[in-house]
N, C-alpha and C positions, 0 to 999 in steps of 0.2 A: 255320514258325507255322501254315502251311497244313494240312500232315501231320498234324499234332499238334491240331487243330481237327477233322479227319476222323476221326484215333484216338478224339479225345472224342466225339465224334460218334456212331459205331457202339459205344462203350463203352456210351454211354446206352442207346442202342437192346436193345443185349442184356442189358442189366442192369436198370437202374431202368426205362425206358420198356416194355421188352419186358415186363418181370414184369408192373406193372402194367396192360397192354393182356392177357395172356394171364388174367389172374385174372378178368376181368369175362368168365363166362358168358354173359350174353343182353345187346342193349341191347333186348330186347321187340321193340315193334313204331314202334321209333324211325324215321323216314326217314333212309336213309343211301346216300351215292356214296362210295364209295373209288375215288379215284383211283390209280393206279402208273407210273410212268415207266418205258418200255420200253429207252432208251439206258442202257447201262452208263457209269459216271463213271471215265473213264483214272486218278481219284486212287488207287482202289482195284487198280491195277495189273495184275497177271497173275489176280486174284483177280476183277476187275470183274464179269464174265459170272455166277460165280456169286453174288456179292453182288447182284446185282440181280435175278437168280431166286428167290434166297431172299427178298427183299423182296416180290416178285410174291404170290411164295406165301402170305407173311404179310399182306398186303394183301386176299388174295382170303378168307384165315379171318376177318380183321376182319369184313369184309360181310357173310357170312354169320352174324354171330352175330344179326342183327337181320332179325327177318323180313319188312323191307320195306328190306333192304340189296341194293345193287348194286355191283359190280365193274366197272372200266372201265380197262384197257391203255390207256393213248398210247400207241403206239409211238414216236412222235417226239423225245416229252418226256423229260428229262433229268432233273437234280437240282432245278432252277429250271424245273418245271413249268407254273407261272404266267406264266413268261416264254416257254417255248418253244411250249406250246399255251395262250394265253388264254382262247382260243375254246371249248375243252373244259371249263376250271374254269367260265365262268360258266355254260356248257349244265350241267355238275352241280350248281350254286347252284339254279338256276333246278328245275330237276327235283326235288332235298330241298324247295324252298319247294310247287313242286305238289303232293307228296305230303301234305306237311305239312297242306296245304287239304283234303286228300281227308275 
């Protein structure tokens, strides 16, 4: 069941969700902080490192879609980034709020 869920998630990223995100040309000047996990998931087996690198690059590209966007790699973070590095998530939220108030 777990492997099926992972496969479904990957399929959604590559198809529907990925296509929707790629179709957005710009977020204008919307404040945006994109966090990415640096730790590969063992669930992807021998493709784990390649998958995490691909996700990092996709997230960098997403951050560049806003003139006020930034990208933050969380090296110690995994798939459950909010649990692995909660302080980084809170920091990013505060940064977006600060930018929105400018």
